[in-house]
C-alpha positions in Angstrom: 0.0 0.0 0.0 1.3 3.4 -0.9 2.6 5.8 1.8 4.4 9.2 1.3 8.1 8.8 2.0 11.1 11.1 2.5 14.2 10.4 0.3 15.7 8.9 3.4 13.2 6.1 3.2 11.4 7.2 6.3 7.6 7.3 6.1 6.0 10.7 6.2 3.4 10.9 9.0 0.7 12.3 6.8 -2.4 10.6 5.4 -2.6 9.8 1.7 -5.1 12.2 0.3 -6.1 13.3 -3.2 -4.1 14.6 -6.1 -5.0 17.9 -7.7 -3.5 17.9 -11.2 -2.8 20.7 -13.6 -3.3 20.3 -17.3 -1.6 22.2 -20.1 0.7 24.2 -17.8 3.5 24.3 -20.4 3.0 26.0 -23.8 5.0 23.5 -25.8 3.1 20.6 -24.3 -0.3 22.1 -25.1 0.9 22.7 -28.7 2.2 19.1 -29.1 -1.3 17.8 -28.4 -3.0 20.5 -30.5 -4.7 21.9 -27.4 -5.4 25.6 -26.8 -3.3 27.6 -24.3 -5.5 27.9 -21.2 -6.3 31.3 -19.8 -6.7 29.8 -16.3 -5.4 26.6 -14.7 -7.1 23.4 -16.0 -7.7 21.3 -12.9 -8.7 17.7 -12.4 -8.4 15.2 -9.5 -7.0 11.8 -8.9 -8.1 9.8 -5.8 -5.7 8.2 -3.4 -6.2 4.8 -5.1 -4.3 6.3 -8.0 -1.1 6.6 -6.0 1.8 4.2 -6.3 5.6 4.2 -5.9 7.6 5.1 -9.0 10.6 3.0 -7.8 11.8 0.3 -8.0 9.1 -0.9 -10.4 5.5 0.0 -11.2 2.9 -2.0 -13.1 0.5 -1.0 -15.9 -2.7 -2.8 -16.8 -2.4 -3.4 -20.6 -6.1 -4.3 -20.8 -6.9 -0.6 -20.3 -5.0 0.5 -23.4 -1.9 2.4 -24.3 -0.3 4.2 -21.3 1.5 7.5 -21.9 3.9 9.1 -19.4 3.7 12.7 -18.3 6.6 13.7 -15.9 5.7 16.4 -13.4 7.0 18.3 -10.4 4.9 17.2 -7.4 4.1 19.2 -4.2 3.2 17.6 -0.9 0.8 19.6 1.2 1.8 19.7 4.9 -0.8 22.1 6.3 -4.3 23.0 5.2 -4.6 25.5 2.4 -7.8 27.4 1.9 -8.9 30.4 -0.1 -7.9 32.5 2.9 -4.3 31.2 3.2 -2.1 34.2 2.4 1.2 32.4 1.7 0.2 28.9 0.4 3.8 27.9 -0.5 4.7 28.0 3.2 2.2 25.1 3.7 4.1 22.8 1.3 6.2 20.3 3.3 7.8 18.3 0.4 8.6 18.4 -3.2 9.2 15.4 -5.6 8.6 14.2 -9.1 6.1 11.8 -10.6 4.4 10.4 -13.6 0.8 11.3 -14.4 -0.1 8.2 -16.5 -2.7 8.8 -19.2 -4.7 6.5 -21.4 -4.2 8.8 -24.3 -6.5 7.1 -26.8 -9.3 7.0 -24.3 -8.7 10.6 -23.3 -9.0 11.7 -26.9 -12.3 9.8 -27.2 -13.7 11.3 -24.0 -12.6 14.9 -25.0 -14.3 14.5 -28.4 -17.5 13.4 -26.7 -17.3 16.3 -24.2 -17.0 13.8 -21.3 -14.9 14.0 -18.1 -11.3 12.6 -18.3 -11.4 10.5 -15.1 -11.4 7.1 -16.9 -8.2 8.1 -18.7 -6.5 10.0 -15.9 -7.6 8.8 -12.5 -7.4 5.0 -12.8 -5.6 2.9 -10.2 -1.9 3.3 -10.3 -2.0 6.4 -12.5 0.0 8.7 -10.2 3.5 7.2 -9.8 5.4 9.2 -7.2 9.0 9.5 -6.1 10.0 10.1 -2.5 9.9 13.7 -1.4 12.6 16.1 -0.2 11.7 18.4 2.7 11.1 22.0 1.7 12.8 23.4 4.9 15.5 25.6 3.5 14.3 25.2 -0.1 12.9 28.4 -1.8 9.9 27.2 -3.8 9.6 30.6 -5.5 13.0 30.1 -7.1 13.4 28.0 -10.3 13.2 24.2 -9.8 13.8 21.7 -12.6 13.2 18.1 -13.2 14.1 15.5 -15.9 12.7 12.2 -17.2 14.5 9.5 -19.1 13.1 6.5 -20.9 15.6 3.7 -21.8 18.5 6.1 -21.2 17.0 8.8 -23.6 16.1 12.2 -22.1 12.4 12.6 -22.9 11.3 15.5 -20.8 12.9 18.5 -19.1 10.7 20.9 -17.1 11.4 24.0 -15.1 9.1 26.1 -13.0 10.1 29.2 -14.9 8.6 27.5 -18.0 5.2 27.0 -16.4 2.3 29.2 -17.6 1.0 29.3 -14.0 3.6 29.4 -11.3 3.4 27.4 -8.1 2.0 30.1 -5.8 -0.6 31.1 -8.3 -1.6 27.4 -8.8 -2.1 26.9 -5.1 -4.2 30.0 -4.7 -6.3 29.0 -7.7 -6.9 25.4 -6.5 -7.8 26.6 -3.0 -10.7 28.7 -4.5 -12.4 25.4 -5.3 -10.8 22.6 -3.3 -9.4 22.8 0.2 -5.9 21.3 0.2 -5.4 19.1 3.2 -2.3 17.6 4.8 -1.3 14.6 2.7 -2.8 15.9 -0.6 -0.4 16.4 -3.5 -0.4 18.8 -6.4 0.9 17.5 -9.8 1.9 20.8 -11.5 1.8 19.9 -15.2 4.0 18.3 -17.7 6.4 19.8 -20.3 6.6 18.6 -23.9 7.9 15.2 -24.9 5.1 12.9 -23.6 5.0 9.4 -25.1 4.1 5.8 -24.9 5.3 3.4 -22.2 6.1 -0.2 -23.0 6.6 -3.3 -20.7 10.3 -3.6 -19.8 11.1 0.1 -20.2 13.7 1.4 -17.8 12.9 4.9 -16.5 14.5 7.5 -14.4 13.3 10.7 -12.8 15.5 13.5 -11.3 14.7 16.6 -9.3 17.3 19.3 -9.6 20.8 18.0 -8.7 19.4 15.1 -6.6 20.3 11.5 -7.4 18.3 9.9 -10.2 15.4 7.6 -9.2 15.3 4.5 -11.3 12.3 2.3 -12.2 11.1 -0.4 -14.6 7.7 -0.9 -16.2 6.1 -4.2 -15.6 2.8 -5.8 -16.6 0.0 -5.9 -14.0 -1.4 -9.5 -13.6 -4.6 -10.1 -15.5 -7.6 -9.4 -13.3 -10.4 -10.5 -15.6 
């Protein structure tokens, strides 16, 4: 069962809450999928059942269809954030990286029909998360970067300076609609370079100058 962890391996004494995710927060990513540039943050939610550890392996259910990776900077909420919270970044206790897994073909169908994305975005195991580093002594308003490799090929490189909506603005916008509670996470959007995962892929995520986190994609046992 998933539990938030520090990079030291120690469990973080917070519940596992929801994930509030940001769509189309990088111009180049919106363009690569032929989507319009949003005028305000595009928000959607994943339940706690979507959470899984990125490393050392994670499993995908091939019966659901083709899985695409979307690497993202992830914020861990340590204290409640509401619309009245003046400095929401100070309520973030950890930062990490993760994959927002997407059933791309299904998402395209749902979008064409004007339906919600949950089937394509919020399925079990669709939020693959690294361990978190503590934000104490880390200035979240400064530039943060992350990278994602697939089979030793750099696929994605994101920086907070490249985001359409910066971290503080995102938290304020989210809190207008959803109270962020301790143990919730915010997946802040993916840069260009998204693509298909295959069984046996070797993957790596890196936050800033931290050590790379390695993983491998495996097939989830058939359930029906």
